[in-house]
N, C-alpha and C positions, 0 to 999 in steps of 0.2 A: 414604159408609158411615155407617149409623146407629149410635148408641151403644147398648150393652146396656140392656135394660129394667131399671128400678130394681126391686129386690126380687125378683130371679130365684128366690131361695130364701128361706126364712123367716129372720128376724133371729136367732131362737133357734138355729137350726141353723148359721147362719153363725158365730155366737159359739162354738159347740161345735167347729166345724172349726178355728177359729183357736186355740182352747185346746190342741188336739192337734198344732199345727204343729211343735213341737220334736221330736215323735216321728217325723214324716215326715222332718224334716231328718236325724235319726240314721239312719233306715233308708235314705234316699237316699244318704248317705255310705257306708254299708255296701255297697250295690249298686255304687257307683262303684269301691270298692276291689276287690270281687270281679272286676269287669270288667278291672281293671288287673293284679291279682296272681294271680287264680284262687282258687277256693273253698278249696283246701287251705292257702292262705296267709292266709286271713281266719278269725278265730275267732268264730263267730256263736253266742252263747248268749242271744239276745234272744227267741226265739219259743217258746211253749209248745205245740208241735205234737208229738203222740205219735210217737215214733220206732220203737217196738216194733210189729212186725207182728201182726195178729190171730192168736189161737191156732188150732191145727189143728182143734179142735172147731167153731169158728166157720166156718172155710173149708170144712169138709166139709158143714156144714149149709147153707152158701150154695150150694155146688154141687148138693146134693140138691134145694134149693128151686128153683133155676133149671132143673134138668133134669127136674123132676117133670112129669107129664102133666096136672096140675090145670088146669082151665079157669077163666077169670075171675080169675086171681090178681093181675091188675093193675087191677082195677076199684075203684071207691069202696068203702070199708068204713065201719062205724060211726065217728062222730067220736071216740068214746071209745077206740077201738082194738080190735083183735081180742081176743075173749074168751080165746083160748088164750095170747096174749102177756101179757095182764093177769094170768092165772093163774100164768104162769111167774114174773113179777115178784113177785107176792104170795108165792109159795113161797120165792123167794130172800130177800125182806125178812123174812119170818117166821123163816126159818132163821138169818138173820144177827142179828136183833134180838129174837127171841122174842116178837114181837107178835101182833096179830090183824088184820093187814091183809087185806082181802077184795078180790077182783077188781073188784067194783062200786064200790070207793072208789079205784080207780087210773085215771088217764087217760094214755094214751100221747101223747107230745108231740114236737115238732120240736126235739130236743136239750134240754139243761137251760136254755139261754137262752130258748127258746120256752116251756118250762115255767114259768120265773120270770115271764115276761110274762103267761101265762095266770093264774097265781096272783094277781099284783098287780092285774090288771084285775078279778078276781073279788071281791077283798076291800076295795079302796080306794075311799073317797069323795074328791071333790076337797078338797085341803088336808090330807088325812090324812098323818101322819108315818111314815116308815120309818127305823128306826135302822140305820146302817151302821157297822161296826167297822173302823177304819183301823189299819194299811194294808189295802187291800181291792182287789177287782176293780172297776175304775172304771165298768164298764158298768152296775153297779147303780144309779148315779145316773140314767142315762138310762132304765133300766127303770122306776124309780119315777116319773120325770117323764112317761114315756109315758102313764101312767094317772092323772095328776093328783095324784100323791103328792109329798111334800116330803122330801128326804133330810136326815137329821140325823146328822152324823158324830160318832162317839164313839171316841177313841183306845183301842186295846188297851194293856195294860200293857207294860212294857219287855221282858218275856219273851214277849210276844204272846199271853198268856192274856187272858180277858175280865175287865176291871176292872168288877166288878158294881156297885160304888159309883157309878162314873161313869154306868153305864147307868141306875141307879135315879134319879139326878138328871136324866137326859135324858128320862125318861118324862113325858108330859103327857096332857091329856085328848084330844089329837089323835093320840097314838101308836097305830098300828094293827098294826105288824109290826116285827120285827127279823130281819135276814138273818144267818145263821150259815154260815160256810164253813170246814170243818175236815176233813182237813188243807187249809190255805188257800193261795190265790194272793194275795199273792206270797211268803208266809213259809214254807210247808211245815209249820207248827206244828200239832200235834194237841192239841186241848183234852182235858183230863181229864174223867172222869165227874163228879167232885166239882165242878169248875168249871162244867160244864153244869147240874148239879143246882142249884147256887147261883143261876145265871142264871134257871132255871125258877122258883125261889122269888121272885126279884125281879120277874119278869113277872107272876106271880100276885098279888103285892102291889100292883103297878101297876094291874092290873085292878080290884082291890078299892078302891083309893084313888080312881081316876078314873071308875070305872063303865063302862068300855068293854072290848071284846074286843081282846086283843093276841095275834097269832100269831107263833110262831117258825117262820120259813121257813128250812128246813135245806137248804142247797145242798150236795149230797153227791157230786159226780162223781169225787172222788179217794178214796173210802172203801175201795177195794180196793188202793190204792197206799199201804199203811201198813207201816212198818218198826219193829221193836223195841218195839211198843206195841199195845194193844188199842183200837180206836176206840170212842168213847162211844156210848151208846144214846140218841138224841134223844127217842124215845117215852117212855122211862122218866124222862127229865128234866122233861118238860113235856107236859101233856095236849093243849094246843092247838098241836100240831106239824104242819106241812105239809112233807113231805119231797119234794125235787126232785132228780133225778139223771139221769144219762145213761150210755151205754155208750162214750162217746168215748175215755176214758182207759184203763179196764180192759180193754176188748176191742180198743182201738186202731182205732176206726172213727169218728173225729171228723167226717170228711167226710160220713158217712151220716146224721147228724143224727137219732139216735134217743134219746129220753129219756122220762121219765115223772114224774108227780106222784102222790103217795100220801098218804092219811090213814088213821090207825089207826081200826078200827071202834069203839073205845072213846071216840073224840073226840066232843065235842058237835057236832051238826049235820053229821056226816060225810057223810050222803047228800046234804044240801043243798049242801055244798061241792063234792062230786063233780059234781052237776048244773051248778053254776055254772062249774066248770072245763071241762066238755064244751061248754057254750054259748060260753065265751070262746075255746076252741080253734077253734071254727068261725068265730066272727065276727071274730077277729083275722086270718082269712085262711089259717090253717094247715090248716084243714078236718080233716085227720087226719095222724098221724105216718107216715113212710115205710112203706108196707105190706110191701115185700119184706123189709126188715130185721125187721119184726115176725114175719113168717113164719120167718125164719132163727132168731131166738132161741127160737122155739117148738120147733124141732127139736133144740136143744141139750139135753144131759142136765142140765146145771147152768149157772147164770150166775156161779157163784163161780169166780174164777181167782186164780192166784198170779203176780204180776209181779216175778219175781226180777231181771229185767233192769234195772228201775229202781232196785232196791236196790243192785245192783252199780255203777250209774252214780252213785248218791248217795254211796256209800262212796269212790269214786275222786275225785269232785268235792270232797268234804269234805277228803280228804287233800291235794289240790292247794291249796286255800285255806288250810288250816292251815299247810302248808309255806311258803306265801308270806307268812303273817303277818296275814291278815285276821281281824277280829272278827265273829262271827256265831253265831246259834243253830242248832245242827245240826237239820235238818228230820227229822221223823218220818214224813213222808208226801208224796204228790204228786211233782212233779219240779222244784221251785223252791227256791232259797236266796236269802236277803235280807240280805247282809252290810252292815256299816257302811262308808260311804265315808270316806276319810282327810281329806276337807274337807267343809265344810257345804254347798257348792254341788254337789249330786250331778249336775246337768245338765252343768256344766263338766267334772266328773270323767269322765262317760260320753262326752262329746265328745272329751276328750283320749285316752280309751281307744281310740276308733275311729280318730281321726286320726293318732295317733302309734304305736299298737300293733296296729292292725287287729283290735281286740277289740270286739265288739258286746255291750253290756249295757244294761239299761234303768234310767233314773233312778228312785229311790224316790219322788220327789215326784209322779210320775205315778200312784202308788198311794196318795197321801195321807200319806206319811211321808218327809220330806226327810232328807238326810244318809245315805241308804242307796242300794243298787242291787239290782236283781233279775237273777238269771241262771237260765236253764233248763238242767238237765242231761239233758234229753230230746234228746240229740245222740249222734252216733257215739262209741263208746268211744275210738277213736284220737284224736279231737279233744280229749277231756278229757285224755288222757295227754300230748299234746304242748303243752297250754296252760299248763303250770306255769310255764315261763320267762316267758311273757307276763304272767300275773297278777303274778308276783313283780317283774318289771321295772316294771310300772305302779305298784305300791305303793312300790317303792324310790325312784321319782322324787319322792316326797313326803317322804322321810326326810332 
């Protein structure tokens, strides 16, 4: 028997797989417990998978699209996306933000993840820096690396607002972009308009100081999952904003992979950016965003939705954690909470949670902020209601 060939995969990828091995260990342990005790006796708060079904308006539009007699509806379409879908998105964004986004400056993408890769491929030169605010969605590291970018990590403030002084110090002549995600994964924190405006000023000053263009890449998939607050307007905060979003969370269609990239018409080089996004969408192999989903959203009266089910879950989860005695910032959006762990070693804490209490939560160090853990309340309501004793027992074991 011959030994495996050396270097079966790239050394870089091998290192990335090893870096995430503790996550696999946690999930494998959770699966083992489910096999032993059954799903009802395991408390899985680890995954950010939308639990609320799509709204009736989407389901009706889907049925109408499938049952229509239209010919050729599964054929190739323009790489930029259907004009009717881009017009629908433009109408939604202009109604939400009061801007002047035009369909020609929108590109339909394969989810927000695909959209972020399209944007970064379009704007980065090798060695350009992308500022990432931690704690953060760690895939951003890989997205930047995919296109020759260098991730520069800047911690958020203790309340998870943007520390603009730290951002200012991080800007160099190689800074090309900063990614903003609000309400964010893993914290659920919503930035204020004032905070975003201050960031816009810092970016403009950085451009002036170093002589290069800096884009604010605004990752916006949770913007309709906002509670007790008004989401900020990124276009009003900074002129060189590229908005990336999807319908995964608000319409509950994460598996359908439909997103978009948009630039306001007032932005410099808006048309050139859109052309670059179309080219990147094609050459990255996406070709075009899922055509059936584009046809479906075109048939909907509006893309604006209210997700009261997530607010209900947020309120219940906050009550459970407060009753148990955890320290955390109450999230104003999304479906994540990022409490403090009672010990510095958050990986050890999360392993104890799963091994001794059959509770699956994710270590904060995996998101760039140790001493915390992330939980998703995008789970059945009954699971939240019966989890109180488990969260309390876990924390009490450290007292």
